[in-house]
C-alpha positions as CSV (number, residue, x, y, z in Angstrom):
1,X,99.4,108.1,99.4
2,X,102.3,105.7,98.9
3,X,103.9,105.3,95.5
4,X,104.2,101.6,94.7
5,X,106.6,100.8,91.8
6,X,106.2,97.0,91.7
7,X,103.4,94.7,92.9
8,X,104.8,91.9,95.1
9,X,101.7,89.8,95.4
10,X,98.6,88.8,93.5
11,X,95.2,87.6,94.2
12,X,95.0,84.4,92.1
13,X,91.2,84.5,92.4
14,X,91.3,87.6,90.1
15,X,93.0,85.5,87.4
16,X,90.5,82.6,87.8
17,X,87.5,85.0,87.7
18,X,88.9,86.8,84.6
19,X,89.3,83.5,82.8
20,X,85.7,82.5,83.7
21,X,84.3,85.9,82.6
22,X,86.0,85.4,79.2
23,X,84.6,81.9,79.0
24,X,81.0,82.9,79.8
25,X,81.1,85.9,77.6
26,X,81.7,83.6,74.6
27,X,78.1,82.6,74.9
28,X,76.8,86.2,74.6
29,X,75.8,87.8,71.3
30,X,78.1,90.3,69.7
31,X,75.4,93.0,70.1
32,X,75.4,92.6,73.9
33,X,79.1,92.5,74.5
34,X,79.7,96.3,74.2
35,X,77.2,96.9,77.1
36,X,79.0,94.5,79.5
37,X,82.0,95.9,81.3
38,X,84.3,93.0,82.3
39,X,85.5,95.0,85.3
40,X,81.9,95.2,86.7
41,X,81.4,91.5,86.2
42,X,84.7,90.6,87.8
43,X,84.4,92.9,90.8
44,X,80.8,91.7,91.5
45,X,82.0,88.0,91.4
46,X,85.2,88.7,93.4
47,X,83.2,90.3,96.2
48,X,81.4,87.0,96.6
49,X,84.5,84.7,96.5
50,X,87.5,84.1,98.9
51,X,90.9,85.6,98.2
52,X,93.8,83.4,97.1
53,X,97.0,85.5,97.4
54,X,100.4,84.5,96.3
55,X,103.8,86.2,96.4
56,X,105.8,83.8,94.3
57,X,105.5,81.8,91.0
58,X,105.3,78.6,93.1
59,X,102.7,80.1,95.3
60,X,100.7,81.3,92.3
61,X,100.7,77.8,90.8
62,X,99.7,76.2,94.1
63,X,96.9,78.7,94.7
64,X,95.7,78.3,91.1
65,X,95.4,74.6,91.5
66,X,93.6,75.0,94.8
67,X,91.2,77.6,93.3
68,X,90.4,75.3,90.3
69,X,89.9,72.2,92.5
70,X,88.0,73.8,95.4
71,X,86.3,76.9,94.0
72,X,85.6,76.3,90.2
73,X,81.9,75.8,90.7
74,X,81.6,78.8,93.0
75,X,83.5,80.9,90.5
76,X,81.2,79.8,87.7
77,X,78.1,80.6,89.7
78,X,79.4,84.0,90.9
79,X,80.3,85.1,87.4
80,X,76.9,83.9,86.1
81,X,75.2,85.9,88.9
82,X,77.4,88.9,88.1
83,X,76.4,88.8,84.4
84,X,72.7,88.7,85.4
85,X,73.1,91.6,87.9
86,X,75.0,93.7,85.4
87,X,72.4,93.3,82.7
88,X,69.5,93.9,85.1
89,X,70.7,97.4,86.0
90,X,70.9,99.5,82.8
91,X,70.9,102.9,84.6
92,X,73.8,102.1,87.0
93,X,76.2,105.0,87.4
94,X,79.8,104.4,86.2
95,X,82.7,106.7,86.9
96,X,86.1,105.0,86.2
97,X,88.6,104.9,89.0
98,X,91.1,106.6,86.6
99,X,90.5,108.3,83.3
100,X,92.7,107.2,80.3
101,X,94.7,110.4,80.7
102,X,95.2,109.8,84.4
103,X,96.4,106.2,83.6
104,X,98.8,107.6,81.0
105,X,100.1,110.3,83.5
106,X,100.5,107.7,86.2
107,X,102.6,105.5,83.9
108,X,104.8,108.4,82.9
109,X,105.3,109.4,86.5
110,X,106.2,105.8,87.5
111,X,108.7,105.7,84.7
112,X,110.2,109.0,85.8
113,X,110.6,107.9,89.4
114,X,111.9,104.5,88.6
115,X,114.5,106.0,86.2
116,X,116.1,107.9,89.1
117,X,118.9,106.2,91.2
118,X,117.5,104.1,94.0
119,X,118.0,105.3,97.6
120,X,118.9,108.8,96.4
121,X,117.6,112.0,97.9
122,X,116.5,113.2,94.4
123,X,114.3,110.1,94.0
124,X,112.7,110.7,97.4
125,X,112.1,114.4,96.7
126,X,110.6,113.8,93.3
127,X,108.3,111.1,94.7
128,X,107.3,113.4,97.5
129,X,106.6,116.3,95.0
130,X,104.6,114.0,92.7
131,X,102.5,112.7,95.6
132,X,101.7,116.2,96.7
133,X,100.9,117.3,93.1
134,X,98.7,114.2,92.5
135,X,96.7,114.8,95.8
136,X,95.5,118.2,94.6
137,X,91.7,118.0,94.3
138,X,90.1,118.1,90.9
139,X,87.1,120.3,90.1
140,X,83.8,118.6,90.6
141,X,82.3,116.9,87.6
142,X,79.1,118.1,86.0
143,X,75.8,117.1,87.5
144,X,74.5,113.8,86.3
145,X,71.3,113.7,84.2
146,X,70.2,111.0,86.7
147,X,69.0,113.8,89.0
148,X,65.5,113.4,87.4
149,X,65.3,109.8,88.6
150,X,63.2,109.2,91.7
151,X,65.2,108.7,94.9
152,X,63.7,105.2,95.3
153,X,64.8,104.0,91.9
154,X,68.2,105.6,92.5
155,X,68.6,103.8,95.8
156,X,67.8,100.5,94.2
157,X,70.1,101.2,91.3
158,X,73.0,102.3,93.6
159,X,72.7,99.3,95.8
160,X,73.9,97.3,92.9
161,X,77.1,99.3,92.4
162,X,80.2,97.2,92.8
């Protein structure tokens, strides 16, 4: 595992999809919104669209213009399909990539490492120790109540995971 302190590139398609998700969610009722995870919608749509990476502000603007001009209709359709797919699968399993506590710890660790002098042995030793500590396996989570769901239903449900 490598500790990245700064992101040097961005997939502009993620920005365009996020904007389209927000746009289409405005048409949903307030009662439905809590049941729709924007991350699920975005990942579903992004898996069906091309990447548009940029590593500079100029590149970002160029890729954004290209994305709007060439892919706006595809983005709209992919997000619409994502919203339909997300609503259709009410029993989908969801385990966040990182818990709120893990996100908080990760932020604190990054602040700690970045506060140390660059190119110092101490910084390298701290980063190495943190990587080792983070890689320790966590205890398994409790068994899901989904175990009572038939294997066929579970397969269909899990095929829609994003």
